[in-house]
C-alpha positions, 0 to 999 in steps of 0.5 A: 499500500502507498503512503505518503509520509506525514504524522498529520494530514490536512483535512477539508472540512468545508468549502464556500464562495462568494460572487458579487450581485451584479452581472455582465454579460457578454452582450453588455461588454459588447456595448462597451468595445468590439466584440459578441457573445459568439466571438466571446464564447466560442473562445472562451466559453465564458458566458458572463461574469460578476463585478464588484459594486462600488465601495465592495473590496476584495476582503468583503467578498472573502468575507463572505466566502469564509463565512460560508465555508465555516458554515458548511465545515459546522465551525465558528470563526474562533475555531480557526487559527490560520488564515492564508488569503491568496490574491493580486488585488488587495484591499490595500498596499498594507495590511493584508487583505488576510488580517482585514478578513480576520477582523471583520470575522472578529478572530484575534488570535493566530495568524493570518497574512497574504500570498501572491501567486496570481491566479495559482494563489489558492493552489499555492495557499492550500499547498502553504496552509498544508505545511502548517497544518503537519508541522502541528504548528496550526490546528485548522486553517481558512484558506480563501482566493478573493480578487477584484480583477475588475479594478485592474482592467482597461475597459477599453482593451477587449483581448482582455476586459472579456476574459476577467471577473470578480469573486471569493471561495474559500476552504477549511482544512483541519490538522488530523492524524494520519497514517499516511495511507493514501485512502485516509482523507486529506492533502496527499500531495502538493507540487509548486513552480515559477519562472519568472522569465515571463512577466511580459507575456501577463503582467499588471503595468503598474505598482508602488515601487516601479510606477506609484500607480495600480496600473491595468492588466496586459496580457499576450494571449497566444503566449499565455495560451500555450504555456498553459497547456503545454508547460503546467501540466507537469505539476499534475503529472509530478503529483500522479508520480509521488503517489502512483496514482494514475488518471483513471483513478482521479474522481475529479479534476478542478483546474483553473477556470481561465479559459474552456479550450485551455481546459478540456486541452490541459484535461486531454494531454493528461488523460483525464477523461471530460466527464472528470473534469469541472468546469464553471467558468462560463459562470464568472470568467476568469476570476484568477486566484477565486477561480479554483475555490469557486469550481470546488464550492459549486461541484460539492454544494451539488453533489458531485464532489463526494466525500472519499473522492479523489480530487486534482487541483491545478493552476497557472498564474503570471509570473509564471507560476504553477501548481497541484494539490492532490485531495482525498476529499 
């Protein structure tokens, strides 16, 4: 029997999500820039995206997703002693969005901090929380992906403004004793990569140190597509190699919800059956670090993801960053 060495394992207790009330459909976007519903759906699979209201910040979205995850887990906020937020659109340069969510939840103990890996942020945050929980230093973690990308979009750039939206998703993890068996619930293995040579292909052209501005998102779409399909599957292959699990044994594949074509081509390259792929990109567009937990929340709520299932998370983000997490639900 294959095992993964650890005295503790990070077990998923609950997930939750939140999308802003306001939606922006493809037809509405076509009134702003030269595009069409047919063009957007054909190339991306996106039908609509959600836009945060004026004054609605990333931490507000994250707090609502966190409360939903806590309710799903049957826990109170005080049960949490670690909060990690994956975001590229913080409320403030500092303090961290995580501390703002911590305060909004009424938590005054433990630790809260942000993690910046763009669209890979949630997977990176899961991997980081897993290390804390496995070490025995903390007991329960709130892992959140929250973004207000509408605030950094150039709404006159039709190549990018059709892709992104706002939202938040959250997961509650608990450290539990483990024998290391792959049949036991929890995070089985995580694999993270980054390569900073690719900044120009996907970046924001502003920042406190470089320009003293917030800036706008800029992307070389064809290059990002090529990289996302061609390179990032190595972290999923690494997860299979580390555990001895095969694509056929997976119950669900939950990739970053950026583009339906990237999702389908990545699954095909990995040998994962189409019926095992969770895709929600049509509902909210690319929500960066929020996309994976949003998809998880939908699939858990509708009964597809069940306790005991093998679930593979995967994401790629600007930088580039990319990562995977294999979880026994």
